[in-house]
C-alpha positions as CSV (number, residue, x, y, z in Angstrom):
1,M,93.6,-2.1,52.4
2,I,94.3,-3.4,56.1
3,A,97.8,-4.4,56.8
4,S,98.4,-8.2,57.3
5,P,98.8,-9.3,60.8
6,P,102.2,-9.1,62.5
7,P,104.2,-12.0,63.4
8,P,103.8,-13.2,67.0
9,A,105.0,-10.6,69.4
10,L,107.4,-13.0,70.9
11,L,109.2,-13.4,67.5
12,M,109.5,-9.6,67.0
13,T,112.4,-7.7,68.4
14,P,111.4,-4.7,70.7
15,A,112.2,-2.2,67.8
16,E,109.9,-4.2,65.5
17,R,107.2,-4.4,68.1
18,R,107.5,-0.6,68.7
19,R,107.4,0.0,64.9
20,W,104.4,-2.1,64.4
21,L,102.4,-0.5,67.2
22,L,103.3,3.1,66.0
23,A,102.4,2.1,62.3
24,S,99.0,0.5,63.5
25,W,97.7,3.3,65.7
26,R,95.6,4.6,62.7
27,Y,93.3,1.7,62.9
28,A,91.9,3.1,66.3
29,V,91.1,6.3,64.7
30,P,87.3,5.7,63.8
31,A,86.6,4.4,67.2
32,L,88.5,7.4,68.9
33,V,86.6,9.9,66.8
34,S,83.3,8.4,67.6
35,I,84.2,8.3,71.4
36,W,85.3,12.1,71.1
37,L,81.7,12.8,69.5
38,L,80.2,10.9,72.5
39,L,82.2,13.2,74.8
40,L,81.2,16.2,72.9
41,M,77.6,15.3,73.5
42,L,78.1,15.9,77.2
43,A,78.9,19.6,76.6
44,P,76.5,22.0,77.8
45,L,74.3,23.8,75.2
46,P,73.0,27.4,75.4
47,L,69.6,26.3,73.9
48,V,66.0,26.8,75.2
49,V,65.1,23.4,73.9
50,P,67.3,20.4,75.2
51,V,68.1,18.9,71.7
52,M,71.4,17.4,71.1
53,P,72.1,15.3,68.0
54,H,73.2,11.8,68.6
55,L,76.8,12.6,67.5
56,G,78.2,9.2,68.8
57,L,75.8,7.3,66.6
58,M,76.5,9.4,63.7
59,G,80.1,9.0,64.1
60,V,79.7,5.2,64.1
61,L,77.6,5.4,61.0
62,A,79.9,7.8,59.1
63,W,82.9,5.4,59.8
64,A,80.8,2.3,59.0
65,M,80.1,4.1,55.6
66,L,83.7,5.5,54.9
67,Q,85.8,2.7,56.4
68,P,83.6,-0.5,57.0
69,G,86.6,-2.4,57.7
70,L,87.8,0.0,60.6
71,M,84.1,0.2,62.1
72,P,83.0,-3.5,62.4
73,P,79.9,-4.2,64.7
74,W,82.0,-5.3,67.6
75,V,83.9,-1.8,67.7
76,A,80.6,-0.1,67.5
77,F,79.3,-2.4,70.4
78,F,82.1,-1.1,72.6
79,V,81.6,2.5,71.6
80,G,77.8,2.0,72.4
81,A,78.7,0.4,75.7
82,L,80.9,3.5,76.5
83,A,77.8,5.7,75.7
84,D,75.7,3.6,78.0
85,L,78.2,4.4,80.7
86,L,78.5,8.0,79.9
87,F,74.8,8.7,79.8
88,G,73.8,6.5,82.7
89,Q,71.6,4.2,80.6
90,P,71.3,0.5,81.3
91,L,74.3,-1.2,80.0
92,G,73.7,-2.7,76.5
93,V,71.0,-0.5,75.1
94,N,73.3,1.8,73.0
95,A,75.8,-1.1,72.8
96,T,73.1,-3.2,70.9
97,L,71.8,-0.3,68.9
98,F,75.2,0.9,67.7
99,A,76.3,-2.6,66.7
100,L,73.0,-3.1,64.8
101,A,73.3,0.3,63.1
102,A,76.8,-0.3,62.0
103,S,75.9,-3.6,60.6
104,V,73.0,-2.1,58.6
105,M,75.1,0.7,57.3
106,R,77.9,-1.9,56.2
107,L,75.3,-4.1,54.7
108,F,73.9,-1.0,52.5
109,E,77.5,0.0,51.5
110,R,78.2,-3.6,50.5
111,R,75.1,-4.1,48.4
112,V,74.7,-0.7,46.7
113,G,78.3,0.3,46.1
114,R,78.9,3.8,44.6
115,H,76.3,6.4,45.4
116,G,75.8,10.1,46.2
117,H,75.7,12.0,49.4
118,G,71.9,12.3,49.3
119,F,71.5,8.5,49.2
120,D,74.0,8.3,52.3
121,W,71.9,10.9,54.2
122,A,68.6,9.1,53.4
123,V,70.1,5.6,54.5
124,A,71.7,7.4,57.7
125,A,68.2,9.0,58.3
126,A,66.4,5.6,58.1
127,V,68.9,3.9,60.3
128,M,68.7,6.8,62.8
129,L,65.0,6.6,62.9
130,G,65.2,2.9,63.4
131,V,67.6,3.4,66.3
132,T,65.2,6.0,67.5
133,A,62.3,3.6,67.3
134,L,64.0,0.8,69.0
135,T,65.5,2.8,71.9
136,G,62.1,3.0,73.8
137,P,61.3,-0.6,73.8
138,L,64.9,-1.6,74.8
139,M,64.9,0.8,77.6
140,A,61.5,-0.6,78.7
141,V,62.9,-4.1,78.6
142,A,65.9,-2.9,80.7
143,G,63.3,-1.6,83.2
144,R,63.8,2.2,82.6
145,P,61.0,3.2,80.1
146,V,61.4,6.6,78.7
147,P,59.1,9.1,76.8
148,I,59.3,9.0,73.0
149,E,59.0,12.8,72.7
150,P,62.7,13.8,73.6
151,M,63.9,11.1,71.2
152,L,61.8,12.3,68.4
153,W,63.3,15.8,68.8
154,Q,66.7,14.4,68.7
155,W,66.1,12.7,65.2
156,P,65.7,15.9,63.3
157,A,68.7,17.4,65.1
158,S,70.7,14.5,64.1
159,L,69.5,14.8,60.4
160,M,70.6,18.4,60.3
161,A,74.1,17.6,62.0
162,W,74.8,14.5,59.6
163,P,76.6,16.5,56.8
164,L,78.9,18.1,59.5
165,V,79.8,14.8,61.0
166,V,80.3,13.2,57.7
167,R,82.5,16.1,56.6
168,F,84.5,15.9,59.7
169,A,85.1,12.0,59.3
170,A,86.0,12.4,55.7
171,A,88.6,15.1,56.4
172,I,90.2,13.0,59.0
173,Q,90.1,10.0,56.5
174,R,91.8,12.2,53.9
175,R,94.6,13.2,56.3
176,L,95.2,9.6,57.2
177,V,95.3,8.4,53.6
178,A,97.7,11.2,52.8
179,S,99.9,10.4,55.6
180,M,99.9,6.6,54.8
181,P,99.6,5.8,51.1
182,G,98.8,2.0,51.7
183,W,95.8,2.9,54.0
184,R,92.7,2.5,51.9
185,H,89.0,1.9,52.1
186,G,88.8,-1.3,54.5
């Protein structure tokens, strides 16, 4: 459950404003975790094959699944825009794809309801494959066509890393719920 909006800032005392800001920082956690995963993608890998799972996208998908109210498409759009800036891609490619992926994941969560981890993995695999398939045409429209082969290698790497990202996001969610009992599925 997301907290009700505060009264206008001008009607709050400075102490109330400070207390409200300190109590509401938790709502930024999904975006901050997804941004941290994006930054982790920039780390050098000691691998022969340059394959890095799309951790930022998986963070957005995991939070859209776990806390859909805290990862709306507009937040995913801004995380994707940051990914575009970090990776040197045309601005809007990842932003569009992240927002679309978060919308699809939220739609599945709303329509299907309770389900198991295997179903989540299959839905995430389909969404990540869709993002992989749309990246090439969007990059071509932006004037920077890319070969499909590196993106096809990224998809299985992302599938293998999905359980770790979901477990990481779920552990953070459990810690936040334990620290604030009124903070629930949004």
